[in-house]
Every structure is written in structure tokens, then in C-alpha cells.
C-alpha positions as CSV (number, residue, x, y, z in Angstrom):
1,M,136.5,38.5,175.0
2,T,136.2,39.2,178.6
3,Y,132.4,39.9,178.5
4,W,132.0,36.5,176.8
5,N,133.7,35.0,179.9
6,N,131.7,37.3,182.3
7,T,134.9,39.2,183.3
8,G,134.5,42.5,181.3
9,K,135.7,45.8,182.5
10,Y,132.1,46.8,183.3
11,Q,130.8,43.3,184.1
12,T,129.1,44.3,187.4
13,E,127.3,47.2,185.6
14,L,126.4,45.0,182.7
15,D,124.9,42.4,185.0
16,E,122.8,45.0,186.7
17,L,121.7,46.6,183.4
18,T,120.9,43.2,181.9
19,K,118.2,42.7,184.6
20,K,116.3,45.5,182.8
21,V,116.6,44.0,179.3
22,P,113.2,42.6,178.3
23,T,113.1,38.9,177.5
24,S,111.9,39.7,174.0
25,G,111.6,42.8,171.8
26,K,113.0,46.3,172.3
27,A,113.4,48.0,175.6
28,R,111.5,51.2,176.3
29,E,114.6,53.0,177.5
30,L,117.3,53.9,175.0
31,H,120.2,53.0,177.2
32,I,118.8,49.6,178.0
33,D,118.0,48.9,174.4
34,L,121.6,49.7,173.4
35,V,122.7,47.2,176.0
36,R,120.4,44.6,174.5
37,N,121.8,45.4,171.1
38,I,125.4,45.1,172.0
39,Q,124.8,41.8,173.9
40,N,123.0,40.3,170.9
41,L,125.7,41.4,168.5
42,V,128.6,40.1,170.7
43,Y,126.7,36.9,171.3
44,D,126.3,36.4,167.5
45,H,130.0,37.2,167.0
46,Y,131.3,34.7,169.5
47,N,128.7,32.0,169.2
48,N,128.0,32.1,165.4
49,G,130.9,33.9,163.8
50,N,128.6,36.7,162.8
51,C,126.6,34.4,160.5
52,N,123.4,36.1,161.6
53,W,124.8,39.6,160.6
54,D,121.9,40.2,158.1
55,N,119.5,39.9,161.0
56,K,121.7,42.0,163.3
57,R,122.3,44.9,161.0
58,E,119.4,46.8,162.5
59,Q,120.8,46.5,166.0
60,F,124.2,47.7,164.8
61,A,122.6,50.6,162.9
62,H,120.8,51.6,166.1
63,I,124.2,51.8,167.9
64,E,125.6,53.8,164.9
65,Y,122.6,56.2,165.1
66,C,123.4,56.9,168.8
67,A,127.1,57.3,168.2
68,D,127.1,61.0,168.9
69,E,125.6,60.3,172.3
70,L,128.3,57.7,173.0
71,A,131.1,59.9,171.8
72,G,132.0,61.5,175.2
73,V,132.2,58.1,177.0
74,A,134.1,56.7,174.0
75,K,136.8,59.3,174.4
76,S,137.1,58.5,178.1
77,E,137.6,54.9,177.1
78,G,140.4,55.9,174.7
79,V,138.4,55.8,171.5
80,K,139.4,58.9,169.5
81,N,136.5,58.6,167.0
82,I,133.5,56.4,167.8
83,H,132.3,56.7,164.1
84,R,135.6,55.3,163.0
85,L,135.4,52.4,165.5
86,L,131.9,51.6,164.2
87,A,133.0,51.7,160.6
88,D,135.9,49.4,161.4
89,I,133.6,46.9,163.0
90,R,131.2,47.0,160.1
91,R,134.2,46.4,157.6
92,Q,135.8,43.7,159.8
93,V,132.5,41.8,160.1
94,G,132.2,42.0,156.3
95,D,135.8,40.7,155.9
96,C,135.1,37.9,158.4
97,L,132.0,36.8,156.5
98,D,134.0,36.9,153.2
99,G,136.5,34.5,154.7
100,D,139.3,37.1,155.2
101,G,139.5,36.6,159.0
102,D,138.6,39.0,161.7
103,S,141.8,40.7,162.6
104,G,141.1,43.1,165.4
105,L,137.4,42.4,165.5
106,N,137.4,40.8,168.9
107,D,139.2,43.8,170.4
108,N,136.8,46.2,168.7
109,W,133.7,44.4,170.0
110,E,135.3,44.6,173.4
111,T,135.9,48.3,173.1
112,L,132.4,49.0,171.8
113,T,130.9,46.9,174.7
114,D,132.9,49.0,177.2
115,V,131.6,52.2,175.6
116,V,127.9,51.1,175.5
117,V,127.9,49.7,179.0
118,S,129.7,52.6,180.5
119,W,127.4,55.1,178.8
120,A,124.3,53.1,179.8
121,W,125.5,52.9,183.4
122,Q,126.0,56.7,183.5
123,V,122.4,57.2,182.2
124,E,121.0,54.6,184.6
125,S,122.9,56.3,187.5
126,Q,121.5,59.7,186.6
127,E,118.0,58.4,186.4
128,A,118.3,56.8,189.8
129,T,119.5,60.0,191.4
130,G,116.7,62.0,189.8
């Protein structure tokens, strides 16, 4: 995954948004909290093979809850249906934990990271301009 290697499509934006992520606990702003969520989920995937999924479900559910807000950006990123992408990730994580591999999961985490970071950057930019 390119974000894991610090070379993601929106790496510059992610680096700037990450500066606003609190060192512990939830962020006060929704867009920053979703960045925190996706970073934690992706870290767990690449560092621990999703073995902490039970502890991360709440963060994933938070992203799912905000899917309608992410939908417009998702379409601009080539995602026809954000709800389908989220359902695929949830299923693929389950398959991975069951020992059935993670076919396509890396790409889906990458795509979801693009969507979340792009959306968060748009929100951040709008807040900065007033």
C-alpha cells in the first residue's frame, strides 16, 4: 500500500491532516476523526494482519456511518458505490481472519484511504477559507 510506504495519492494532504489528529482519543472534528480512524485501520491491517479487528470495528463503523457524506468524493475517485466498497472490506477482513486470504483487500484499503483523505482535505480547505 502506498500510504504504508508514505507515497499515497494524497500523502501530502494526509501528512497535513495528521498533524491535527490527537495523540489519544477521538478528534473533535469529524473529518479529522475519520482520518484517525482510517489510519488506525490501515495500520492494523499492514502491521497486524487485522488481528485487532474486534477492537477496530467501532472505527470502521464510524466510517460506514459517514458513508453518505463520503459518497460524492468516492465517485470522483472511481468508486461507484461507497456502501459496496465498505461491505467488501468488511467481508474481506472476515475472510482474512478466517484464513481465506485477503484477495483485493489491500487495494480496497488504499481506495478507502484515498476517499477519506480526499474528503477530509476538502472539508479542511473549506474551513480554512471560511
